N, C-alpha and C positions, 0 to 999 in steps of 0.2 A: 854795591855803589851806584849813583846815577851818572850818566853819560855827562852831564855836565861836570859833576867833579873830576872824573874821570878826564876829561880836553885839560880841566887848570893842572892837574897832578903832572901829566904829562908833561904840558908847556912848562913848569918848574924843572919835572926831571933832564928831561932833552938840551934846554934851554940855560937853565942856569939860572934865571930870574923868572918872578912872578909874571903874568900876563897882564894888558893894560887893559883890556876890556874880551868881554863874551858876546856872540851871537849867537841866537837861536833859533834853527831854521827846521820846519818840520816836514814831515811825510807828507803825502796826497792819498785818501781814498775814490776814486770814480765812482760816484753814486749810479751816472748811467749814459751813456752816450761813449760808446771805445770805437775806436777805429773811424770818426768823424771827424777828430780837430784835425788833420791833413787833409781830407775834401772839406775845406771851408764850411762847416757844418757844426752844429751843438752839442755841448759838452755839457754834464753839469757833476764837477770837481768837489770836494772841501779840504782843508790843512785838516791834519789830527793831529791827538795831543801827545807823540811820540815823535823826535826831533831827533835830527844831526845837529852837534854843540860845537861849538868853534872858541878856543884860547887864543887872541893871539898880541899881538905888538908888532912897532914898525922892525926895521933892518936898515943897515947901514953897510950893506955891502950890493945895493941893486939887483940883489936875489930874493925871489921868492922862495922859501923851506917850508915844507907841511910835512908832520906826522901824524898818522893816525893812530888809535886806540885798535882799532877791527882792522886795519888793510897794512901789508906787510911793506916794508921798506920807509926810506925817507925821499922825497918828492923835495929836488931843490933843483931850478934853474934860474938863468939870468934872464932880466926884463929884456924881451926883445928877441929872444931865442926863436930862429926857427927849427929845432929839431925837437919832434917827439920824446918825450920823456919815460911815455907808455904808462899802461894799468891805469890806474886811478888817476893818476898823476897828469894825465891827459884830460880832465875833464877839468880839474884846475891849472890846469896851461892853458886850457881852449876858453874860458871866461875872461883869464887877465889877459890875453891876447885881442879878444873880441873888445872887452874895456877898452883898450886901447891908452890914451892919453890921461884916462879917466882915473890910473890910479899913480899910487905913490911913487916917485924917480927911485926913491933909496931900496925900496923893496919892502917883505913883510914874512912874520913866522906866525905861523898858526898848527896849532893841536888840536884833534880832530879826534870825537867819540861820537858814534848813535847807538839809540835803542831802538831805529827799526831796521826788520829783516831783510837784510839786503837780497834782493832777488825775488824777492813776494810781489811785483806790482806797485808798491806804493811808493813808488818816485823818491828810493833814496840817492838815485842821481841828481834830479833835479834838485833834493834839498841840497846835496854837496854843492853842485851849481851855484846857487840863489846864496848858499853861506859864504861861498868865495867873494863874489861881488859885496856883498856887504860888506865884509870885510874889508876889499878894497874902498869902497869909500869912507868905511869908517876912520884906516891908517891916512887913507890920500885927504881926509878933509874935505871931501866932495858933498855936494849934495845929492840925497838919497832919490834915485828915479827908479821905482820898483819897475815898469814898462821895458825901459831901457836894459836893465839888468834880465828880465826874464829875455829879452831877443839875445843878450849876451850868452845867457844861458843855451839857449836854442842853437845858436854860432856855434857854441861848442862841440854841443851832440851831432849836430848834421856837418862840418865841416874840419871838426879837427880829431872826433873822437869816429864819426863815419856812421850814425845809426841816423836814418834819416826820418825820423820821428818829427812831429807837432809841433805844436805850444803851449798845449795844455796844460800841463805837467808844472813847465816855469812861469805859466799865470798864475796857476793857483798857488804855487808857494809863495808869490809876491804878492796876491791882493788878496789873502785870504779875512775874512772877517770870523772871530769867535762866534759861536753860535748859530752859523749859517754856511751854507751848498753858494757855489758860484754857477749862477747859467751863463754860459760863457756863448757866446756865439763869436766862432774861432775866423770868422772872414774879418768883422770889425772890430774884433778884439772888445769887443763892448762886454761889461758885465753887470748880471743883476742880484741882487744879493736875495736868498731865497731863504726864511726863517726854518729851521728845524724846530718841527711839535716835539714838545716837553713830554708828552706821552710814549716816542720813539726812541731807543738808541739805537747807535751803526756797532755791529758788529765785523769785526776781520775774523776770518778764518784760514789759516795760511796751510796750504796742504804739505809744507816742505819740500816740495819737488820745484827746481831752475830750471829756470832756461837762460839763453843767450841769447839778447837782443838782438846786437849786431850780425849774427847767423843763423838766427832762424828765418823761420818765413813770413815774417813782420814784412821787410824787402819787395817781397813778391808781393802782398795783398796790395802795399802800397801802389805798385806798379800796376796791378791790374786795376786798380784806379782810374789811374792816369789816361791808361788803353781806352775805360771806359769811355771817358768823359770826353777823349778826340773820338771817338765813333760817331758820341753825340753829336758831337761838335758843341759841345759848352766848355764854361770854363775849368767846373769842378761839378763834382756829384754832388754838393750843396743846390744845384741848378734843377737838377733831375727830376723828375717825375717816375710813379710806378709805369705808365701810359708811354713816358718813352723808353725804357725798360724794355715793357714789350715787343716795342714797334723798333726798338733797335738791330734784331737779328745780330743778338750776343754769343749767341751759345748758352746751353745751361750754366755753366760755373761761371762765367763773367754777368752772367743775368742775378745769378743767388748773389754774388759778390755786391752788386749794385741796390739788387731790394735789400740788403742790410743796411748798408747805408742809409739811403731813402727812409725806410721806415722806422732805421735808431734815430734819425732825427726828429720825427714826429714825436718819438715815445718820450723823449728828453723835456721837448715844450709840453707833452703831456701832464709827465711825471713833474715838472714846475707846476704847472697848475692844480694836481691833486696836492704836493705837501703844502701852498698856499690855503686853498680849501679843508687841508687837515682829513683828506682822502685816504688811508693809510693804507687800505684793502686795493683801492687801486694804485696806489705808488707801489705797493708791493706787487700786485701780476705785472705790472709796466716791467718791473727787474726780473721776473722769471720769463717774459716775452723776449725780454734785451738776448738773457742770456741762450733763449733756443735760437734767437737768431743766430747770436755770434757760433753757437755749437753746428747749427745745420746749415747755412747760407753763406758763413765767412770761414767758418772751420778753424776757427782759432781757439778751441777748448783745453781738447785732452782728455785721457782717461781721469788724470786727478783733479782736474777741475769740476770735471762732469760728478765724478763722485762726490767731490765736496755740495757742490748743489745739490744733490741728491740730498745729502747728512743733513742740510740746513732746511730742504723740505719737509721733510720727516719729523723735526724735531719742533716740539711744544714751544707757541709763542714766537714763532718765526712768520714774518709777514710777508718776506720773499726778498730773493737772493738771487746771483748774477757775478761772474766771475768781474773779476777789474784788474785795467792796466791792460798790456798789450797780450794777454792770452798764454796759451802752450803752457802754462803751469803757475804758479804764483797761487793766488788768493783768491778769494771769494768775499763779496761784502754782503751782508744781509742788514735789513731793517728788520728788531725783532720790539716786540712790546716791552718798555721799560720797565716794567714788574715780573719779566719772566728771563732776562739776561741772563744771570749765572748759569738757571740748569740749562737754558738757551744753548749755550757753549758747552759745557759739559756734556749734556746728548749729542749733539751735533757730531762734534770731537770722536767722543766712544762709537757712532756710527760709522766713522770716516776710517779710525784706524788708526796705529802708528805711525809715528812722525810727525803729527799734523799739533797747530797749537791755534790757540784766537782768545781774542780781546775784546773789551770795547773800547770805543773812544769816542768823544765828543769832539765837532767841532771848533778848531782853534785859530790864532789869530796868525798870517803870513810869518814870513821870518821878520827876525826884529830884533836890533842893537837892546843887549843889555844892561846894558852901562860900561862905566871904567872903573866904580868899585867892587874889585871883585870879592867877596863875602861865601867865607865856604858852606 
């Protein structure tokens, strides 16, 4: 049963009435440019064709109530409540709080189901956040503002959940266009569409190993980047050069952290040019360089991701691969010759071992309202 239908049936069984509408909110995969967004740098994500679905309807009791097919418990809270509901409900509550008066005053209800592997680095949290924002706009009858919704999603993570993430994930889910990756300037928030050549497919290879972002070394890396910028007397590492780092008396560890960010920003720009010129060999080589930098300089890969990266390197048809997401565990993304996708996935997973999975994905549109006529 599809996630779409699971959401519909859960709404009907829990609330006793049919939903009034549906929202589809995709995950994203970052092709290149990790740990650059919170440094005002460059990234190139795309939305994928797996998503979180929301079946929704208005409430009449001034509360938000949500149930999930994939997460335990019922999330319910009165609008304006300052008490954390905890768990996955904090993401829902954080977005509602960030949107403030944009929401319906009488509340709303939703049932949620997903076909995204949670914790794989595919931004299931941003899919949840942007889906909530789209439901709020639909039920409240307000104009949809994807930029405001993305900012509300980041505020939910940074200020309510406590994960000091950047804005890349939320912008990706809010603004994605089918068939394209997004060249994202994380300082100006400008987005440029980069078509994906028909000759390649994007493959996600999930290690099956999970990590907890809030308690991981992610926050430590961000603090280190802020310390480097302060030492160099610049606003962010977006403004640093390799010469700045070499002359900054930073020590080996901070130098390597900064070197990853500076070189990764340039790789993103070079990758965009390679895709535009259909230079797929160059694009793949840049992905390999990115993973190597994330492994050796930023130290955020780990055994599982490195093993899957190696497996992807050995499978015929692969053009390049790298970890995707915050790191430490999760998934690898690979650029693959479209004629060899099926065999590539099978051989890469065989080389990696048990507990893994993989799928090919297409660049999809961002979060969308799927209409108010609910057809099974």
